[in-house]
C-alpha positions as CSV (number, residue, x, y, z in Angstrom):
1,X,-284.5,7.3,-168.2
2,X,-281.7,8.5,-166.3
3,X,-278.9,9.8,-168.3
4,X,-276.4,7.5,-166.7
5,X,-277.7,4.5,-169.2
6,X,-277.0,6.9,-171.9
7,X,-273.6,7.5,-170.8
8,X,-272.9,3.6,-170.4
9,X,-274.2,3.2,-174.0
10,X,-272.0,6.0,-175.3
11,X,-268.8,4.7,-173.4
12,X,-269.4,1.0,-175.0
13,X,-269.9,2.1,-178.3
14,X,-267.1,4.7,-178.4
15,X,-264.7,2.2,-176.5
16,X,-265.2,-0.4,-179.1
17,X,-265.9,1.7,-182.4
18,X,-264.6,5.3,-181.6
19,X,-266.5,8.5,-181.2
20,X,-267.4,8.9,-184.9
21,X,-269.4,5.8,-184.6
22,X,-271.5,7.2,-181.4
23,X,-272.1,10.3,-183.3
24,X,-273.5,8.2,-186.5
25,X,-275.8,6.5,-184.2
26,X,-277.1,9.6,-183.0
27,X,-277.8,11.0,-186.6
28,X,-279.2,7.8,-187.4
29,X,-281.2,7.5,-184.1
30,X,-282.5,11.3,-184.8
31,X,-281.7,12.4,-181.4
32,X,-279.6,15.2,-179.9
33,X,-277.2,13.2,-177.9
34,X,-276.3,15.5,-174.9
35,X,-276.9,13.4,-171.9
36,X,-275.8,14.1,-168.4
37,X,-275.8,11.2,-165.7
38,X,-278.4,12.8,-163.6
39,X,-280.4,14.0,-166.1
40,X,-283.9,12.5,-167.4
41,X,-284.3,11.5,-170.9
42,X,-287.3,10.1,-172.9
43,X,-287.1,6.2,-172.9
44,X,-287.7,6.6,-176.8
45,X,-284.4,8.3,-177.4
46,X,-282.5,5.3,-175.8
47,X,-284.8,2.9,-177.8
48,X,-284.0,5.0,-181.0
49,X,-280.2,4.6,-180.3
50,X,-280.3,0.8,-179.6
51,X,-282.4,0.2,-182.7
52,X,-279.9,2.0,-184.6
53,X,-277.0,0.3,-183.2
54,X,-278.6,-3.0,-184.2
55,X,-279.2,-2.1,-187.7
56,X,-275.6,-1.1,-187.7
57,X,-274.3,-4.0,-186.5
58,X,-276.7,-6.5,-188.0
59,X,-278.2,-7.7,-185.1
60,X,-281.2,-7.7,-182.7
61,X,-282.1,-4.9,-180.2
62,X,-281.9,-7.5,-177.4
63,X,-278.5,-8.3,-178.7
64,X,-277.3,-4.6,-178.3
65,X,-279.2,-4.3,-174.9
66,X,-277.2,-7.2,-173.6
67,X,-274.0,-5.9,-175.1
68,X,-274.2,-2.4,-173.8
69,X,-275.2,-4.0,-170.2
70,X,-272.2,-6.4,-170.3
71,X,-269.7,-4.1,-171.6
72,X,-271.1,-1.1,-169.4
73,X,-270.6,-3.0,-166.2
74,X,-267.0,-1.7,-165.6
75,X,-268.3,1.8,-166.0
76,X,-270.9,1.5,-163.3
77,X,-268.5,-0.4,-161.1
78,X,-266.2,2.4,-161.1
79,X,-268.8,4.8,-160.5
80,X,-270.6,3.2,-157.8
81,X,-268.1,0.9,-156.4
82,X,-270.0,0.7,-153.2
83,X,-272.8,-1.6,-154.7
84,X,-270.2,-4.0,-155.4
85,X,-269.4,-5.3,-151.8
86,X,-271.3,-8.7,-152.2
87,X,-268.9,-11.6,-152.5
88,X,-269.9,-12.9,-155.7
89,X,-271.9,-12.3,-159.0
90,X,-275.1,-14.4,-157.5
91,X,-275.1,-12.3,-154.3
92,X,-274.7,-8.9,-156.1
93,X,-278.0,-10.0,-158.2
94,X,-279.7,-10.5,-155.3
95,X,-279.1,-7.1,-153.9
96,X,-280.9,-5.1,-156.8
97,X,-284.2,-4.8,-155.1
98,X,-283.0,-4.7,-151.4
99,X,-279.9,-2.6,-151.8
100,X,-279.1,-1.2,-155.0
101,X,-282.6,0.1,-156.1
102,X,-283.3,2.0,-153.0
103,X,-280.1,3.5,-152.9
104,X,-280.6,4.6,-156.6
105,X,-283.9,5.9,-155.7
106,X,-282.2,8.0,-152.7
107,X,-279.9,9.6,-155.4
108,X,-282.7,10.0,-157.9
109,X,-286.3,10.2,-156.5
110,X,-287.8,10.1,-159.8
111,X,-286.3,7.2,-161.2
112,X,-288.3,4.3,-162.5
113,X,-286.2,1.1,-161.8
114,X,-287.2,-2.2,-162.8
115,X,-288.5,-4.8,-160.4
116,X,-287.0,-8.1,-159.7
117,X,-288.0,-11.2,-157.8
118,X,-286.0,-14.6,-157.5
119,X,-286.3,-18.2,-157.4
120,X,-283.6,-20.0,-155.8
121,X,-283.4,-23.3,-157.8
122,X,-280.2,-24.5,-156.5
123,X,-277.1,-23.3,-154.8
124,X,-275.6,-22.5,-158.3
125,X,-278.9,-21.6,-160.2
126,X,-281.1,-18.7,-159.6
127,X,-284.1,-17.5,-161.6
128,X,-284.5,-13.8,-161.8
129,X,-287.9,-12.3,-162.8
130,X,-287.6,-9.2,-164.4
131,X,-290.7,-6.7,-164.7
132,X,-290.4,-3.4,-166.3
133,X,-292.5,-1.1,-168.5
134,X,-289.3,-0.4,-170.7
135,X,-289.2,-4.3,-171.3
136,X,-285.2,-4.2,-171.4
137,X,-284.5,-7.8,-170.4
138,X,-281.6,-7.9,-172.8
139,X,-280.0,-5.0,-170.9
140,X,-280.9,-6.9,-167.6
141,X,-279.2,-10.0,-168.9
142,X,-276.0,-8.0,-169.9
143,X,-275.8,-6.5,-166.4
144,X,-275.8,-9.8,-165.0
145,X,-273.2,-11.0,-167.4
146,X,-271.1,-7.8,-166.9
147,X,-271.1,-8.8,-163.1
148,X,-270.3,-12.2,-163.6
149,X,-267.3,-10.9,-165.5
150,X,-266.4,-8.3,-163.2
151,X,-266.5,-11.0,-160.3
152,X,-264.3,-13.0,-162.4
153,X,-266.7,-16.0,-162.8
154,X,-268.7,-17.6,-165.1
155,X,-272.4,-18.1,-165.9
156,X,-274.9,-19.3,-168.5
157,X,-277.9,-17.5,-169.0
158,X,-281.3,-18.4,-170.7
159,X,-284.8,-17.2,-170.7
160,X,-287.6,-19.2,-169.4
161,X,-290.1,-16.8,-170.4
162,X,-290.2,-13.2,-172.0
163,X,-292.5,-10.2,-172.0
164,X,-291.6,-9.7,-175.7
165,X,-293.4,-13.0,-176.1
166,X,-296.4,-12.2,-174.2
167,X,-295.4,-13.3,-171.1
168,X,-296.3,-10.8,-167.8
169,X,-292.3,-10.8,-166.9
170,X,-289.1,-12.2,-168.2
171,X,-287.7,-15.2,-166.5
172,X,-284.1,-15.1,-166.7
173,X,-282.2,-18.5,-165.6
174,X,-278.5,-18.0,-164.2
175,X,-276.5,-20.9,-163.7
176,X,-273.4,-19.8,-162.0
177,X,-270.6,-21.8,-162.0
178,X,-269.7,-22.1,-158.4
179,X,-266.1,-23.7,-159.0
180,X,-265.0,-20.8,-160.7
181,X,-265.5,-17.9,-158.5
182,X,-262.9,-15.3,-157.2
183,X,-259.5,-16.7,-156.2
């Protein structure tokens, strides 16, 4: 996993709970904790940090992934502003496979990114099919919600199917409120 994801997690934790909380999570997770944005690190280390965070917060791993993704989106927008050119969150989500991930692969040829497919249910409803060996659908949901926040919109997400329940892919239903778009 790319170090930028670890950097996002560190940013979110320290922003809300302070640097000592991040250090405590690293100890609880049994990991070193030195992550550069361009480095590659074992997926198991991120999973250990998320699990330690879930225990500390008294919540689920998916809730922690969602929290990190949502709260970390502003950091990603600051670092990779060119990816945020679409007019709204729905349009942004639709760029993942065709724009964002190809560009990420140019920067980091060894990266393993998730795969997304889309079903356009209506003008404001999109079903995002998420597939990844990492099974971090909570993080994907968090990033979608973070994009919604970044664009100043609102959305309701739900899962019609989940890999954690044995489905071959997660189906994330995104109901975007077109009336609350950017002003």
